[in-house]
N, CA, C and O of each residue as an XYZ file, in Angstrom:
340
protein
N       3.142     37.741      8.390
C       2.851     36.625      8.990
C       1.614     36.669      9.762
O       1.522     37.661     10.485
N       0.669     35.872      9.791
C      -0.403     35.804     10.610
C      -0.232     34.859     11.619
O       0.493     33.877     11.466
N      -1.012     35.151     12.902
C      -0.879     34.296     13.946
C      -2.231     33.930     14.303
O      -3.174     34.687     14.070
N      -2.380     32.706     14.907
C      -3.702     32.187     15.414
C      -4.150     33.099     16.494
O      -3.424     33.248     17.478
N      -5.312     33.739     16.394
C      -5.940     34.643     17.445
C      -6.112     34.084     18.697
O      -5.968     34.748     19.724
N      -6.481     32.636     18.690
C      -6.785     32.045     19.629
C      -5.995     30.608     19.772
O      -6.371     29.487     19.429
N      -4.691     31.056     20.437
C      -3.781     29.814     20.520
C      -4.363     28.502     21.274
O      -4.002     27.393     20.879
N      -5.017     28.596     22.061
C      -5.626     27.638     22.821
C      -6.951     27.028     22.638
O      -7.584     26.338     23.437
N      -7.250     27.388     21.487
C      -8.644     27.031     20.975
C      -8.996     25.561     20.967
O      -8.228     24.862     20.306
N      -9.927     24.998     21.524
C     -10.161     23.595     21.315
C     -10.356     22.875     19.869
O     -10.247     21.671     19.637
N     -10.654     23.863     19.006
C     -10.923     23.483     17.672
C      -9.521     23.307     16.838
O      -8.793     24.295     16.747
N      -9.153     22.158     16.269
C      -7.851     21.826     15.716
C      -7.772     22.572     14.329
O      -8.868     22.725     13.789
N      -6.851     22.985     13.763
C      -6.488     23.675     12.547
C      -6.789     22.755     11.362
O      -7.139     23.240     10.286
N      -6.661     21.442     11.537
C      -6.955     20.476     10.612
C      -8.278     19.919     10.806
O      -8.437     19.362     11.892
N      -9.229     19.935     10.045
C     -10.573     19.266     10.445
C     -10.237     17.875     10.071
O      -9.468     17.608      9.148
N     -10.873     16.930     10.863
C     -10.777     15.571     10.737
C     -11.937     15.067     10.112
O     -13.049     15.495     10.422
N     -11.756     14.117      9.183
C     -12.841     13.509      8.261
C     -13.815     12.921      9.033
O     -13.485     12.260     10.017
N     -15.181     13.093      8.672
C     -16.286     12.472      9.292
C     -16.066     10.942      9.643
O     -15.325     10.223      8.972
N     -16.667     10.572     10.588
C     -16.423      9.020     10.861
C     -17.329      8.142      9.896
O     -18.481      8.458      9.600
N     -16.804      7.220      9.528
C     -17.778      6.238      8.374
C     -18.806      5.859      9.178
O     -18.770      5.804     10.407
N     -19.836      5.566      8.384
C     -20.903      4.918      9.166
C     -20.759      3.459      9.713
O     -20.171      2.644      9.002
N     -21.220      3.100     10.843
C     -21.026      2.031     11.566
C     -21.692      0.754     10.879
O     -22.901      0.565     10.750
N     -20.634     -0.101     10.457
C     -21.411     -1.338      9.771
C     -21.196     -2.481     10.618
O     -21.416     -3.624     10.217
N     -20.791     -2.229     11.733
C     -20.498     -3.388     12.657
C     -19.197     -4.207     12.411
O     -18.928     -5.130     13.180
N     -18.388     -3.906     11.375
C     -17.176     -4.556     10.952
C     -15.987     -3.467     11.496
O     -16.209     -2.261     11.599
N     -14.724     -4.090     11.815
C     -13.783     -3.465     12.232
C     -13.204     -2.612     11.060
O     -13.196     -2.983      9.886
N     -12.701     -1.381     11.540
C     -12.081     -0.510     10.185
C     -11.057     -1.148      9.556
O     -10.989     -1.019      8.334
N     -10.358     -1.715     10.045
C      -9.033     -2.499      9.496
C      -9.098     -3.933      9.732
O      -8.822     -4.262     10.886
N      -9.417     -4.933      8.863
C      -9.547     -6.233      9.076
C      -8.008     -6.770      8.908
O      -7.191     -6.366      8.081
N      -7.802     -7.872      9.990
C      -6.441     -8.375      9.907
C      -6.069     -8.980      8.549
O      -7.041     -9.369      7.901
N      -5.076     -9.114      8.083
C      -4.659     -9.748      6.751
C      -5.104    -11.092      6.733
O      -5.175    -11.608      7.848
N      -5.469    -11.897      5.633
C      -5.916    -13.138      5.487
C      -4.581    -14.047      5.671
O      -4.675    -15.098      6.305
N      -3.539    -13.707      5.206
C      -2.249    -14.409      5.017
C      -1.299    -13.571      5.592
O      -1.569    -12.384      5.406
N      -0.084    -13.812      6.347
C       1.103    -13.227      6.811
C       1.940    -13.165      5.571
O       1.676    -13.908      4.626
N       2.879    -12.365      5.530
C       3.814    -12.244      4.199
C       4.484    -13.393      4.212
O       4.658    -13.987      3.149
N       4.899    -13.825      5.230
C       5.719    -15.198      5.402
C       4.936    -16.299      4.664
O       5.489    -16.994      3.811
N       3.707    -16.442      4.986
C       2.901    -17.586      4.307
C       2.658    -17.200      2.864
O       2.685    -18.120      2.048
N       2.462    -16.160      2.498
C       2.189    -15.658      1.032
C       3.423    -16.092      0.185
O       3.318    -16.658     -0.903
N       4.743    -15.735      0.859
C       6.068    -15.887      0.091
C       6.077    -17.542     -0.083
O       6.362    -18.032     -1.175
N       5.805    -18.222      0.861
C       6.065    -19.812      1.170
C       5.030    -20.369      0.008
O       5.398    -21.246     -0.773
N       3.965    -19.905     -0.035
C       2.809    -20.501     -0.954
C       3.117    -20.026     -2.326
O       3.012    -20.934     -3.151
N       3.449    -18.931     -2.798
C       3.857    -18.561     -4.069
C       5.133    -19.394     -4.489
O       5.137    -19.954     -5.585
N       6.200    -19.483     -3.647
C       7.335    -20.236     -4.179
C       6.870    -21.607     -4.217
O       7.497    -22.323     -4.998
N       5.971    -22.129     -3.599
C       5.773    -23.496     -3.701
C       4.931    -23.757     -5.045
O       5.139    -24.715     -5.790
N       3.909    -22.729     -5.261
C       3.211    -22.910     -6.518
C       4.208    -22.852     -7.883
O       4.105    -23.593     -8.862
N       5.122    -21.858     -7.702
C       6.142    -21.873     -8.751
C       6.878    -23.040     -8.959
O       7.107    -23.468    -10.090
N       7.295    -23.626     -7.847
C       8.109    -24.873     -8.052
C       7.177    -25.887     -8.627
O       7.581    -26.703     -9.455
N       6.025    -25.861     -8.241
C       5.017    -27.009     -8.755
C       4.722    -26.708    -10.199
O       4.653    -27.630    -11.011
N       4.575    -25.652    -10.493
C       4.472    -25.372    -12.186
C       5.620    -25.498    -13.016
O       5.429    -25.699    -14.216
N       6.960    -25.401    -12.512
C       8.054    -25.745    -13.007
C       8.255    -27.249    -13.293
O       8.491    -27.771    -14.383
N       8.101    -27.884    -11.983
C       8.286    -29.437    -12.062
C       7.142    -29.966    -12.938
O       7.466    -30.810    -13.774
N       5.911    -29.615    -12.877
C       4.883    -30.108    -13.886
C       5.012    -29.888    -15.108
O       4.453    -30.660    -15.888
N       5.772    -28.790    -15.607
C       6.031    -28.449    -16.883
C       7.197    -29.465    -17.396
O       7.133    -30.100    -18.448
N       8.163    -29.500    -16.561
C       9.453    -30.352    -17.078
C       8.982    -31.843    -17.310
O       9.464    -32.573    -18.177
N       7.831    -32.259    -16.301
C       7.482    -33.643    -16.394
C       6.525    -33.626    -17.738
O       6.495    -34.639    -18.437
N       5.826    -32.592    -18.056
C       5.081    -32.826    -19.295
C       5.953    -32.931    -20.581
O       5.673    -33.681    -21.516
N       6.997    -32.137    -20.542
C       7.870    -32.055    -21.545
C       8.465    -33.388    -21.757
O       8.526    -33.823    -22.907
N       8.906    -34.075    -20.775
C       9.600    -35.366    -20.554
C       8.554    -36.669    -20.906
O       8.894    -37.440    -21.804
N       7.296    -36.891    -20.190
C       6.621    -37.672    -20.460
C       5.348    -37.420    -21.567
O       4.778    -38.410    -22.026
N       4.990    -36.246    -21.916
C       3.878    -35.918    -22.889
C       2.594    -36.436    -22.356
O       1.642    -36.748    -23.071
N       2.620    -36.522    -20.899
C       1.232    -37.036    -20.161
C       0.842    -35.925    -19.441
O       1.710    -35.392    -18.750
N      -0.434    -35.389    -19.450
C      -1.041    -34.428    -18.575
C      -1.260    -35.072    -17.182
O      -0.917    -34.393    -16.214
N      -1.743    -36.190    -16.983
C      -2.116    -36.666    -15.782
C      -0.549    -36.732    -15.176
O      -0.366    -36.027    -14.184
N       0.193    -37.229    -15.493
C       1.556    -37.356    -14.847
C       2.260    -35.943    -14.470
O       2.930    -35.752    -13.456
N       1.994    -35.046    -15.424
C       2.576    -33.648    -15.130
C       1.692    -32.991    -13.966
O       2.270    -32.386    -13.063
N       0.402    -33.096    -13.977
C      -0.440    -32.668    -12.975
C       0.048    -33.203    -11.608
O       0.325    -32.447    -10.676
N       0.130    -34.469    -11.547
C       0.590    -35.099    -10.248
C       1.824    -34.896     -9.618
O       2.036    -34.895     -8.405
N       2.730    -34.701    -10.653
C       4.089    -34.260    -10.479
C       4.172    -32.614     -9.996
O       5.047    -32.213     -9.229
N       3.380    -31.958    -10.430
C       3.393    -30.590    -10.035
C       2.562    -30.503     -8.667
O       2.963    -29.746     -7.783
N       1.469    -31.232     -8.499
C       0.882    -30.742     -7.267
C       1.811    -31.655     -6.003
O       1.927    -31.157     -4.883
N       2.389    -32.917     -6.307
C       3.253    -33.448     -5.252
C       4.334    -32.564     -4.860
O       4.620    -32.401     -3.674
N       5.034    -31.905     -5.943
C       6.222    -30.971     -5.701
C       5.608    -29.774     -5.009
O       6.278    -29.289     -4.097
N       4.518    -29.256     -5.274
C       4.015    -28.203     -4.688
C       3.631    -28.413     -2.976
O       3.793    -27.621     -2.048
N       3.172    -29.540     -2.982
C       2.932    -29.847     -1.595
C       4.053    -30.239     -0.599
O       4.156    -29.838      0.561
N       4.808    -31.026     -1.203
C       6.073    -31.307     -0.531
C       7.129    -30.236     -0.388
O       8.033    -30.323      0.443
N       6.991    -29.246     -1.205
C       7.811    -28.041     -0.872
C       7.414    -26.947      0.316
O       8.162    -26.154      0.889
N       6.045    -27.158      0.487
C       5.796    -26.186      1.553
C       6.320    -26.254      2.845
O       6.660    -25.176      3.334
N       6.482    -27.376      3.591
C       7.278    -27.526      4.774
C       8.754    -27.109      4.788
O       9.306    -26.564      5.744
N       9.344    -27.434      3.594
C      10.871    -27.156      3.199
C      10.957    -25.608      3.257
O      11.752    -25.023      3.993
N      10.146    -25.033      2.489
C      10.226    -23.642      2.222
C       9.835    -23.004      3.445
O      10.556    -22.045      3.719
N       8.849    -23.256      4.325
C       8.350    -22.832      5.449
C       9.859    -22.632      6.711
O      10.195    -21.629      7.338
N      10.406    -23.871      6.695
C      11.615    -23.825      7.476
C      12.923    -23.133      6.876
O      13.865    -22.909      7.636
N      13.000    -22.788      5.510
C      14.243    -22.434      4.894
C      13.847    -20.775      5.137
O      14.647    -20.001      5.662
N      12.616    -20.402      4.716
C      12.317    -19.003      4.589
C      12.211    -18.397      6.069
O      12.620    -17.252      6.263
N      11.670    -19.150      7.108
C      11.153    -18.601      8.049
C      12.384    -18.277      9.036
O      12.182    -17.706     10.108
């Protein structure tokens, strides 16, 4: 079993990686969206797609399906925000 000959040495046993070059940006940028917002928007998009698809199957009209999907997506965001929050 080997022992460190200098137990109080200022040099660490694990070398640290060299610093990255300074680009003026922080090392870790904050996320663009929180997890809560991402889940709410994803669920709203899924609801909009489902409702738009159902409307297209019923009416056979693309403009009506798009309008329904966008409307349902937009109206479901505040509801999902309160339900999931």
